[in-house]
Phi, psi and omega in degrees: 000320178295321179299318180295319180299317179299315179301314180297319177296321177297319180295318180296319180291323177296322177296330186265019177302324172263160182303131177290150175224185181306314182296325180293320178295319178299319178297319180296319179296315183288343178287346179095007177294151182289155180299321180298320181292319181293323176303314179297321179295316179301316183292327185270335186258150174296148181214148176229099188249143174256115190231048171282176183302317181297316182292323179297318177296320179296320177297315180299316180295333182275001177097006178284125185287161180294331177296316179293320179297320178297320178295319178297320177299316180295320180295327184281352178293132182294141178291151180297131181239162180298143181296126177236129180305128181275149176303150185302319182296318181293320179298318180294323179296316180294323183296326182295335181261004183272002176220162180273133180236121177083169179286155181142188176243135188226144175242150184262133178215121179057036179084357180242157180252137179232143181284135175291140178281138178267154176231154176291133177229138173253124183232160175212154180225160181280354179209166179297153186269014184291333179265097182253128179283172184298332181279357177092013183245142176295162181277006174242170179295143177236123180238148180207160179221145175232136180290144178100144184278348184209144172291157176262004171264114182251121181239158178232149173283145356284127181259158177225121177239133178245131177253128175239093184299142175287172179302133179094352178244154175237168179298334179288352180276352186261136182233131177265126187231137168285148181237138177267119185261141171240189179290340185242339183200180175231141182224162175219157178215115188221150176105169351282177181287134175283123185296328182283314185272336184079003182252139179285142178300129179094343179276163180254125181290138173210154177259175178226155180225120181288124183244355180186184180291107181071025181234133185224132177269133176290132177241119182253139178295327177220151179297149175290143176279170179303139179148187183262141179219160178216151175239119186247135174261115182258122177244152180301140180201152176272356184281150176261352175204157182188174174238145180199204181245150178217137174279128182234157174201160179240129176268122180282309180215000000 
């Protein structure tokens, strides 16, 4: 068995004489090599990976595990370099993203803030939404579905999300929900609110920390585990069903 492992490692290293890329990792996975062996190859070999939202979804669809994707993300981080004065234009561009501007939901990455992408969600409830509890959930069950098996917002722990409610909404209107993913869509089922705890059944409890004028950072008692999540803003309505927008994200590790 050790001899076979050495042969596989030798083959992987031979494969990695040139910088590995997304396609190379997919080939290693499809060759049947163990996840542990591929992790070692990624760490030891030079690599040039494209890891935007579209590429991450393609890797996942090709069978590349989230553990391997996380190692690729870590490998792709630039090494610390000596400080070099940045051009004035570049410095100004970076400065624009170091704070939250305008209403919406934003996540922090590398010291900069980026807006979370929203998705179309169809929801329905067993009762009208005019009775909204303090946590932002109706007093009846609320169900919803989003097309697609995965969000295109990929986050890693420790994550930081800032909510800046638009005019007419408050931070209490936002609900953090785990989502159950299938091959075709993602769904959630939440409510009603527990009168003792004040938390809706199925929702994830979180605290908030004011970080600016009308801006609040989500504070979680424990980090979220890998999986699909959504943040829904619930406003009073007489409707029993509707279509709207939902902020979604996927935790890799």
